[in-house]
Each structure stands twice: as C-alpha cells, then as structure tokens.
RODRENRO-172318 format. One record per residue: residue in one letter; x negated, y, z of N, C-alpha, C in turn. Coordinates in steps of 0.001 Angstrom, whole numbers, always signed. Example, Ala and Ser with C-alpha at 12.3 -4.5 7.8 and 13.67 -1.06 7.14 Angstrom:
// RODRENRO-172318
+----+---------+---------+---------+---------+---------+---------+---------+---------+---------+
: aa :   neast :  nnorth :     nup :  caeast : canorth :    caup :   ceast :  cnorth :     cup :
+----+---------+---------+---------+---------+---------+---------+---------+---------+---------+
:  A :  -13190 :   -5690 :   +7800 :  -12300 :   -4500 :   +7800 :  -13200 :   -3300 :   +7800 :
:  S :  -12850 :   -2250 :   +7080 :  -13670 :   -1060 :   +7140 :  -12900 :     +30 :   +7870 :
+----+---------+---------+---------+---------+---------+---------+---------+---------+---------+
END
This chain:
// RODRENRO-172318
+----+---------+---------+---------+---------+---------+---------+---------+---------+---------+
: aa :   neast :  nnorth :     nup :  caeast : canorth :    caup :   ceast :  cnorth :     cup :
+----+---------+---------+---------+---------+---------+---------+---------+---------+---------+
:  M :  -43333 : +124370 :  +24248 :  -42405 : +124886 :  +23392 :  -41020 : +124799 :  +23853 :
:  D :  -40147 : +126058 :  +23557 :  -39153 : +126453 :  +24154 :  -38271 : +125573 :  +23883 :
:  L :  -36697 : +126062 :  +24125 :  -35751 : +125002 :  +23428 :  -35145 : +125401 :  +22149 :
:  P :  -35256 : +126886 :  +21658 :  -35048 : +127388 :  +20540 :  -36203 : +127119 :  +19553 :
:  Q :  -37382 : +126663 :  +19751 :  -38466 : +126187 :  +19013 :  -38573 : +124192 :  +18639 :
:  Q :  -38077 : +123687 :  +19879 :  -37810 : +122393 :  +19684 :  -36458 : +122234 :  +18630 :
:  L :  -35126 : +122754 :  +18815 :  -34332 : +122774 :  +17953 :  -34684 : +123015 :  +16538 :
:  S :  -35914 : +124033 :  +16165 :  -36144 : +124327 :  +14794 :  -36828 : +123448 :  +14176 :
:  H :  -37834 : +122733 :  +15060 :  -38657 : +121692 :  +14617 :  -37591 : +120334 :  +14484 :
:  Q :  -36838 : +120123 :  +15273 :  -35936 : +118987 :  +14970 :  -35260 : +118962 :  +13657 :
:  L :  -34564 : +120232 :  +13199 :  -34064 : +120561 :  +12257 :  -34664 : +120277 :  +10929 :
:  K :  -35936 : +120588 :  +10723 :  -37019 : +120386 :   +9602 :  -36764 : +119035 :   +9519 :
:  G :  -36900 : +117999 :  +10146 :  -36553 : +116842 :   +9809 :  -35066 : +116098 :   +9312 :
:  M :  -34127 : +117018 :   +9300 :  -33199 : +116716 :   +9121 :  -32633 : +116519 :   +7972 :
:  E :  -31370 : +115542 :   +7275 :  -30866 : +115081 :   +6223 :  -30111 : +116341 :   +6174 :
:  R :  -29412 : +117438 :   +4907 :  -28930 : +118489 :   +4923 :  -27799 : +117997 :   +4051 :
:  L :  -26409 : +118010 :   +4206 :  -25267 : +117826 :   +3253 :  -24726 : +118798 :   +3430 :
:  V :  -24201 : +119504 :   +1923 :  -23404 : +120955 :   +1550 :  -21756 : +120295 :    +949 :
:  D :  -20750 : +120671 :   +1735 :  -19998 : +120412 :    +605 :  -19821 : +121702 :    -122 :
:  A :  -19644 : +121605 :   -1229 :  -19735 : +122880 :   -2572 :  -18151 : +123067 :   -2047 :
:  D :  -17181 : +122287 :   -1709 :  -15722 : +123221 :   -1898 :  -15438 : +124010 :    -680 :
:  S :  -15932 : +123552 :    +635 :  -15573 : +124346 :   +1697 :  -16814 : +125468 :   +2219 :
:  G :  -18251 : +125063 :   +1792 :  -19275 : +125523 :   +2164 :  -19520 : +124919 :   +3163 :
:  A :  -19452 : +124051 :   +4101 :  -20041 : +123416 :   +5305 :  -20943 : +122693 :   +5305 :
:  I :  -21685 : +123121 :   +6426 :  -23222 : +122274 :   +6067 :  -23328 : +121498 :   +7125 :
:  L :  -24258 : +120233 :   +6793 :  -24086 : +119313 :   +7995 :  -25273 : +119126 :   +8115 :
:  F :  -26681 : +119355 :   +9101 :  -27776 : +118699 :   +9417 :  -27199 : +117768 :  +10052 :
:  R :  -28014 : +116270 :   +9691 :  -27891 : +115232 :  +10330 :  -29258 : +114302 :  +10623 :
:  H :  -29748 : +113783 :  +11705 :  -30819 : +113081 :  +12120 :  -30898 : +112013 :  +11129 :
:  P :  -31831 : +111595 :  +10459 :  -31854 : +110227 :   +9649 :  -31960 : +108921 :  +10201 :
:  S :  -32045 : +108883 :  +11456 :  -32244 : +107413 :  +11940 :  -31686 : +107417 :  +13215 :
:  L :  -31017 : +108592 :  +13817 :  -30676 : +108350 :  +15166 :  -29193 : +107967 :  +14916 :
:  R :  -28819 : +107003 :  +15403 :  -26964 : +106552 :  +15379 :  -26823 : +106891 :  +17097 :
:  G :  -25421 : +106706 :  +16955 :  -24780 : +106474 :  +18339 :  -23675 : +107358 :  +18802 :
:  I :  -23127 : +107593 :  +20238 :  -22161 : +108366 :  +20358 :  -23090 : +109328 :  +21086 :
:  P :  -22610 : +110529 :  +21261 :  -23330 : +111993 :  +21695 :  -23469 : +112106 :  +23313 :
:  D :  -24331 : +112243 :  +23945 :  -24027 : +112729 :  +25199 :  -23653 : +114101 :  +25623 :
:  L :  -24047 : +114906 :  +24648 :  -23407 : +115841 :  +24833 :  -22654 : +116925 :  +23559 :
:  V :  -21790 : +117581 :  +23517 :  -21392 : +118146 :  +22299 :  -21052 : +119570 :  +22550 :
:  V :  -21483 : +120392 :  +21832 :  -21508 : +122380 :  +22036 :  -20975 : +122785 :  +20840 :
:  E :  -19597 : +123375 :  +21052 :  -18676 : +123805 :  +20467 :  -18600 : +124968 :  +20261 :
:  G :  -19264 : +125861 :  +18907 :  -18702 : +127505 :  +19046 :  -18156 : +127777 :  +17740 :
:  D :  -18509 : +128927 :  +17788 :  -17336 : +129738 :  +16454 :  -17958 : +129036 :  +15114 :
:  G :  -17302 : +128265 :  +14758 :  -17678 : +127939 :  +13192 :  -18673 : +126587 :  +13356 :
:  Y :  -19167 : +126132 :  +14546 :  -20306 : +125160 :  +14413 :  -20093 : +124245 :  +15284 :
:  T :  -20921 : +122813 :  +15615 :  -21064 : +121965 :  +16538 :  -22144 : +121261 :  +16641 :
:  L :  -22849 : +121486 :  +17696 :  -24055 : +120838 :  +17888 :  -23787 : +119231 :  +18801 :
:  E :  -24704 : +117931 :  +18799 :  -24630 : +117034 :  +18992 :  -25645 : +116589 :  +19770 :
:  F :  -25657 : +116116 :  +20660 :  -26988 : +115742 :  +21242 :  -27575 : +114182 :  +21751 :
:  I :  -28253 : +113313 :  +21420 :  -28370 : +112115 :  +22008 :  -29520 : +112794 :  +22965 :
:  G :  -29236 : +112429 :  +24369 :  -30323 : +112716 :  +25272 :  -31134 : +114682 :  +25141 :
:  S :  -32016 : +114905 :  +24857 :  -32477 : +115902 :  +24679 :  -32987 : +116326 :  +22950 :
:  T :  -32516 : +114970 :  +22097 :  -32347 : +115598 :  +20901 :  -31397 : +115576 :  +19884 :
:  L :  -31676 : +116103 :  +19030 :  -30191 : +116917 :  +18145 :  -29811 : +115991 :  +17186 :
:  L :  -28327 : +115478 :  +17608 :  -28269 : +114333 :  +16610 :  -27666 : +114875 :  +15443 :
:  C :  -27011 : +115952 :  +15499 :  -26097 : +116988 :  +14431 :  -25830 : +117969 :  +14485 :
:  L :  -25852 : +118963 :  +13571 :  -25708 : +120364 :  +13652 :  -24256 : +120120 :  +12639 :
:  D :  -23360 : +120717 :  +12631 :  -22244 : +121017 :  +11677 :  -22169 : +122425 :  +11536 :
:  I :  -22263 : +122809 :  +10533 :  -21267 : +124472 :  +10453 :  -20318 : +124445 :   +9837 :
:  S :  -19340 : +124268 :  +10185 :  -17959 : +124349 :   +9689 :  -17718 : +124925 :   +9075 :
:  D :  -18027 : +126888 :   +9692 :  -17810 : +128248 :   +8812 :  -18966 : +128763 :   +9020 :
:  P :  -19663 : +128648 :   +7881 :  -20907 : +129450 :   +7684 :  -21070 : +130853 :   +8282 :
:  A :  -19449 : +131383 :   +7781 :  -19739 : +133030 :   +8387 :  -19318 : +133479 :   +9950 :
:  G :  -18827 : +132239 :  +10716 :  -18997 : +132171 :  +12113 :  -20084 : +132173 :  +12520 :
:  M :  -21066 : +131108 :  +12026 :  -22505 : +130988 :  +12052 :  -22876 : +132173 :  +12214 :
:  A :  -23041 : +132867 :  +10715 :  -23615 : +134205 :  +10667 :  -23502 : +135101 :  +11660 :
:  R :  -21807 : +135474 :  +11709 :  -21663 : +136334 :  +12928 :  -22564 : +136339 :  +14312 :
:  L :  -22599 : +134842 :  +14576 :  -23249 : +134265 :  +16124 :  -24632 : +135082 :  +15714 :
:  L :  -25313 : +134570 :  +14732 :  -26720 : +134983 :  +14387 :  -26992 : +136454 :  +14141 :
:  A :  -26136 : +137312 :  +14083 :  -25928 : +138308 :  +13537 :  -26458 : +139476 :  +15040 :
:  D :  -25470 : +138754 :  +15685 :  -24894 : +140021 :  +17441 :  -26456 : +140114 :  +18125 :
:  P :  -27580 : +139641 :  +17824 :  -28586 : +139651 :  +18666 :  -29715 : +140820 :  +17843 :
:  V :  -29713 : +140719 :  +16241 :  -29905 : +141518 :  +15089 :  -29588 : +143179 :  +15314 :
:  K :  -28130 : +142949 :  +15667 :  -27331 : +144161 :  +15496 :  -27797 : +144864 :  +16657 :
:  S :  -27844 : +144337 :  +17832 :  -28502 : +145345 :  +18561 :  -29998 : +146324 :  +18812 :
:  Q :  -30419 : +145373 :  +18172 :  -31752 : +146158 :  +17627 :  -32084 : +147083 :  +16638 :
:  L :  -30712 : +147342 :  +15839 :  -30981 : +147949 :  +14536 :  -30345 : +149708 :  +15223 :
:  P :  -30862 : +150595 :  +14575 :  -31019 : +152308 :  +14839 :  -29807 : +152450 :  +14793 :
:  V :  -28827 : +152025 :  +14029 :  -27164 : +152458 :  +13200 :  -26312 : +151201 :  +13736 :
:  V :  -25135 : +151792 :  +14056 :  -24284 : +150737 :  +13960 :  -23602 : +150205 :  +12409 :
:  I :  -23506 : +148536 :  +12753 :  -22740 : +148117 :  +11687 :  -21585 : +147619 :  +12002 :
+----+---------+---------+---------+---------+---------+---------+---------+---------+---------+
END
C-alpha cells in the first residue's frame, strides 16, 4: 500500500468535526494522543503524525485545500480553467 492509500485508509477511521461558522474541518484519530513527531503545514491545511500514523488533519481553509487537489486535475484537462 503506497502513502496516499495509507493516508486515505487512516482517514476513514477518524472522527470528523466541522466548524459551521468558518467551514474548517478537523479529522482526528479517535484513540491516539500525544505530541506529534512531524507537522506538515500547507495552504489551508495542517497534517500531524505520530510515527507513520496520522494524528490529525486540520483543514482550516477548504478553498486552499481544493486548490491543492485541483492542480493535478487541471493538468489533465484539454482546456485551461
């Protein structure tokens, strides 16, 4: 199983919290606690890991995350968006 598949599998078992006011989404491992070993911050999101296990994914700006996910798709389209 490659890294994207592992992360996708881990997200399925996580708790999801949504802030109705800001639109922020938090995926949190239901049983894992502690200080993360690795924190990765990007445009509108933060990933926190303990070892190779995803502790949480905080999507503070869903539009920023959508831009990140849209870039690979845009390169495959026959017209420019």
